[in-house]
N, C-alpha and C positions, 0 to 999 in steps of 0.2 A: 731307503737306507743303502749306503755303500760300505762294503767291507773290502778293504785293500790289504792283502796279506803279502808281505815282502820278507823273504827269508834270506839272511846273509850270514856268512860264517863270522864267528866272534873273533877269529884270529886273522890278522892281515898277512901272516906268513904262508898261508895256503894259497897258492895260485889258482886252484880250482874254484875258489869262492869269489873271484873278482867279478865286478858287475858285467864284464864283457860276456860272461857265460851264463848270466841270469836270463830267465825267460819269464814272461807274464802270461797268465791265463785270466781272461775276462769272461765272466758268466753273469747271467741275470738280465732282467729287462725292466723297463719303467724306471722307478726310482731306486731299485736295488740292483747293484752290480757288484760282482765279486771279481777282484783282480788278484790272482794267486800265482806266486812263484813256486817252483818245485820245493819240496821239503828238504830239510838238511841232508837226509839220506840220499836224495836225488842229486843235490848240488855237489856233494863231495866226490872227488875223482877216485880212480882206482889206486893211484899212487898213495893217496891218503889212507885208503882201506888197507893196502898191503903193509904200509909202514906202520900203521897203528896196530895191526894184528901181530906183526913180527916184533915190534918194539915192546909191547906190553905182555906178550905171552910168558916171557921169563919172569917178569915181575909178578904176574898172577900166580905162577907156581910157587915162588918164594913166599908170597904173602897170602897163601891160600886160606889159612885159618882166619886171618884178619879180614880178608876180603869177604869170606863167607859170613863172618860175624857182622861186618858192616852192611853186607847185602841183606842179612836178616833184620838188622835195625832199620834199614831203608824200607824193607817190606812192612815192618811194623808201622813205620811212619806212614807208608802208603795206605795201610789198612786204616790207620787213624784218620788219614785224609779222606779215604773213601767213606768212612763212617760219617765224618763231618760233612762230606759232600752229599751223602744220602740224606742226612738231617737237613742240610741246606735245600736239597731238592724237595723234600717233604714240605719244608717251610715255604719254598717258592710255589709249590702246588697249592698249599693252603691259601697263600696270598693271591694266587691266580683265581682260586675258587671264590675268595672274598671279593676280588676285583670283579669277577663275573656277576656275583650277587649284587655288588654295588652298581655295576653297569645295568643290570636288569632293573634294579630299583630306580636308577636315573632314567632309564627308558620309560618305566611306568610313570614316574613323575612328569616326564616330558609329554607322554601321551595324555596324561591327566590334565596338565596345564597347557598342552599344545605349544610348547616351546618357551614358556616364560610368562611374564605379566599379561601378554596379549591373550593367553589362554584363560587367565583369571578374568580378564575383562569380558571375554566371550562367555565364560561361565556365568558371570553376574550381569550379562547384558539384559537378560529378561527382567531381573530385579531392577536394574537401572531404568529400563523402559517403563516398568510399573511405577517406579518413583517419579520418573519424568511425567507420565500420564497423571499421576496424583498431583504433581506440582502444577501441571497445566489446568487440571480440574479446580484445584484450590485457587489458582490465579484467576480463572474465569469466574468462580464463585465470589472471589474477592472483588473483581471488577463489577460483577452484578450488584454485590452488596454496596460497593462505593457509589454506583449509579443510583441505586435505591436510596442510599443515605443522602445523596445529593437532592433527589426528588423530595425526600422527607424534609431536608433542611429548607428547600425552597418553600414547601408547603408550610413549614413552621414559620418561615419569614413572612409569608402572606398572612397567616393567622396572627402573627405578632403585630403586623401593620394594622390589621383589622382591630385587634385588641387595643392598640394605641389610639385608633380612631374612636372606638367605642369609649375608651377612657376619657378622651378629649370631649366627646359628646356628654359623657357623664359629668365631667367637671363643669361644662357649660350649663348643663341642666341644673346642677347644684348651685351655680352662680345665679341662674334665673330664679331658682327656688328661694335662695336667700333674698333676692330682690323682692320677690312676691311676698315673702314673709315680712320683709320690712314694710311693703305697701299695706299688708294686712294689719301690721302693728300700727301704722299711721292711721289707717281707716278706723281701727278700734279706738285709737286715741281721739280721732275726730268724732266718732260716734259718742264716746263718753262726754266729750266737750259739748256736742249738740244736745245730748240728753241733759247735761247740766244746765245748758242755756234754756232748754225747754222747761226744765223745772223752775228756773229763775223766772222765765216769762209767765209760767202758770201761776207762780207765787205773786208775781207782779200784777197779773190780771186779777187774781183773787183780792189782792190788796186794793187795786183800783175799783173793783166791784164793791168791796166793803166800804171804801172811801165814798164811792158813788152812792151807795145805799145810805150812808150816814149823811151825805150832803142832801140826798133826796128827803131823808127823814127831817133834817133841819129845815129844808125848804117847806116841807109839808107842815111842820110845826109853825113855821113863820106864816104860812098861808092861813092856817087855822087862827093864829093870833091876829092876823090882819083882816079877818072876816068882819069883825065889828067895825073896824075902820072903814071897810068897804061899804058896809051898810050905812055908815054915817056919811061917808063921802061918796055918794052915788055918782057924782060927776067925775070921779077919778078914773084912770085907765084900768083895764082888766088885767091885773097882775097874775091871776090864776092861769089865764090862757097863755100868758107869756111864759110862766114857769112850766106849764105843760109842754109848750113847744121846746123850751130849753131842755127839759128832761128827755123829750123824745130825741132831740138831736144828740144829747150826751149818750143815751142808750144806743142810738144808731152808730155813733162813733165807736163806742165800746164794743158793740157786736161786730162791727167791721174789723176792728183791731184784733179781736179774738179769732175771727174767721180767717183773717190774713195770717195770724200767727199759727193757727192750726194747719192752714194750707201749706205754709212754708215748712213747718215741722214735718208734715206728711211727705211733702216732696223731697225734703232732705233725707228723711228716713228711707223713702223708697230708693233714692239714689244710692245711699250707703248700702242698702240691702242688695241692690242690683250689683254694685261693685263687689260686695262680699260673696255673692253667688258666683260671679265670674271668677274671682280668685279661688273659690273652693273648687270649681270645675278645673281650673288650670292646675291647682295643687293635686287634685285627683289624677289628672292626666299625667302630670310629671311623676307622681308616685308610681303609676302604672309603667311609664317608660323606664323609670329607674329600676323597678323590679325586673322588667324585661331585659334591660342591659345587664343587670346583675346575673340573671340566669344565663345570658349569652356568654358573659365573662367566665362563669363557672364551667359551662360546657367547653369553651375554648381552652381553659386551663386544664381540664380533664383530658382533652384531646392531646394537648401539648405534653402532658405527663405520660400519656400512653405512648406517644411517638418517641419520647425520650427513653422510656423503658425498652421499647422495641429496638431503638438504635443501640442502646447499651447491651441488649441481649445479642444483637448481631455482631457488635464489636467483640464481645466476650467469646462468641462462637468462632469468629475469625481468628482471634488470638489463640484459642484452644487448638484450632486446626493448624495454625502455624507452629505452635509448640509441638504438636504431635508429628508434624512433618519434619521439624528439626530433629526430634528424637529419633525418628526412623532413619533420617539421613546420617545422623551421628552414629547410630548402630551399624549401618552399612559401612560407613567410613572406618569404624573400629574393626569390623570384620575384614575389610580390605587391608588395613594396616597389619592386622594379625596374620593374614595370609601372606602379605609381602614379607613380614618378619620371618615367618616359617620358611618362605622361599629363600630368603637371604641366608637363614641358618642352614638350610639344606645345601645351598651353594657353597657356603663356608665349609660344611662337613665334606662335601664332594671335593672341594679344593684341598682340604686337609688329607683326605684319602688319596687323592692323586699325588700330592706331595710325598706322602708316606710310601705310596707305590713306586714313585720315581726314585726315592731314596733307596728303597729295597732293590730296585733294578740296578742302581749304581753299585750298591753293595754286592749284588750278584755279579755285576761286571767285574768288580775288583776281585771277588773270590774266583771267578772263572780265569781272570788274568793270573792270579796266584797259582791256580791249578795248572794253567798252561806253562807258567814259568817253572814250576816244580817238574812238570812233565819234560820240559826241555832240558832241565838240569839232569833228570834221570836218564834221558836219552843220551845226553853227552857223557854221563858217567858210565852208562852201559857200553857206549862206543869206546870210551877210554879203556874199560876193563875187558873189552872183547866179547861182551855178552851179545847174543843175537838180538837185533832190533825188532821191536814190535811194530805193527802197522799203525803208526801214529800220525799218518799224513792227513788225517781227517781235518777239515777246516775248523777253525776256532769255534767252540760251542757257545760262545756268548753273543751270538747275533740276537738282536731283539728289536721289537717294533716299538716306535714312539709315535704317538698321535701328532699330527701337524699342529694341532691346537695347543700342545704342551710347549710352554716357553722353555728354551734351552737353559740349563743350569750351568753355572761356572764350577767346573770340577777342580778341586784342590790337587796339588802335587802329591802323588801317592808316596807313602813311606815304605811300601813293600820292596823287597829286593829285586833288582834287575828290571824294573819297569817304572815308568812315570807317565803322567797324563799331560798332554799339551792341549791347550784350549785354542781353537781356531779363531782367526780374525773374522771369518764369516760366521754370523750368529746361527746359521743353519747347519754348521759342520762341527763335528767333534773328531779329534785324532788321538789315538792311543798308541804310544810307542812301547811295545813289550819286547825288551831285550833286542832280538834281531827281527822283530815283526812290527808292522805298523797297521793299525786298524782305523779306518775312517768311517764315521757314522754321519749320514745326512738326515737332518730332522725334517726337511721340507720334501714331502712326497710329490708335490706338484711341479717341482722344478726339474730341469734337465742337467743338474749338476753331476749326477751319476755318470752319464755318458761323457760329459766334458772332462771330468777327472780321469775316467778310463782312457779317453783319447790322449790326454796330456801324458799319462804314464806310458802309453804305448809309443808316443812320438819322440821321447828323448830323455826322460829322467833316468839316470844311470846309477845313482847312489842313494842310499838311505838318508844320509845327512841332508842332501838336496831336497828330498821329498819331505823330510821333517821340517826344514826351514820354510817350506812353502806354506806351512800352516802355523808358524809361531807368531 
């Protein structure tokens, strides 16, 4: 911060106050330099002192009562100003204490969060690490579950193919069984047909036997009837022998027919019985195979149901783990958002406090400027009235520190008497023109503008308007 104090007489009629007799004093180092000219009491020459004392001594005697009254009023005003100034000082001290508390709170927050969101990230780094490890574990478990599910699906596909093959074999066996049943039905029909034919043949044989017996009986009767003729005709052929031979031939033919019929019937019956036995064995074998296939299908279906249930349980477990993970991540994100919100609110509060503090500093600056103006007016009045001057050559009391991080504010034109505020073109400089003094404030502590301004003032600026125009 640079404070340049330039004292110049308010009247151009005093030759002692010309810039040729002004001198500059530069004090300070770094970013704070004070350039100070002598006080008004030092700048005024002896001619002004002798003329002022001799010119106003008679007037002071004539207006003694009025002057004393005015002086008493001025003292009362000064007392009131002193009271206000004391109240203002107390207020400034309270604000400084509040600012110190806020700075301590800010330092505590900065130590807690280590400078901002990075501190929060470091604070929750362990939790994030645990969450990442949990995510990796869940990812690995999910991958293992996916691999196991793939194996299970492959196994299910293999068993499904086997089931399809067994079902195809079952359908083929059922087709063969239906064919065998049709063969059995055909054999049964043939058996019934043969039995019917056997019955017909037996009936025919019985009929032929009966017919044969009747014919034999007729022949025997004819033979008995012809005995008389045979006895009478002894020279005739032997009919009985002929009939006996015929009867023997007929009986032989009948016996042969019966034997052949029985033999054919027996052979046919044995053939049908053999076919029926073979079909029964095949039917039994097919029934056993069908039962075995049915049991295998049942076992495979049970295994498939078990694998599906296991797969569903694994998928449900995986979904539950993902939901739990999402809930934990959502909770952590909510905590982070809440902390960031609190941090933003804290920053806004700190910004508000800094703005309030800056406004109070500017108010303090204005009040100090008013006090300095009143002081100058009182000094001028005391000099005019011939009252001994007090030692008021102390530098202006309104020097203050502003952090380099605080952005400079645009100060409005003051309405107080005998001073106004000029805003510098340089954003890091502020110039305050107080009656016959000018105060420069540099907000950038890191620059060398203090030394530059001091050197410029020492090298050739000779008047207050020139110095003021440098910063308009």
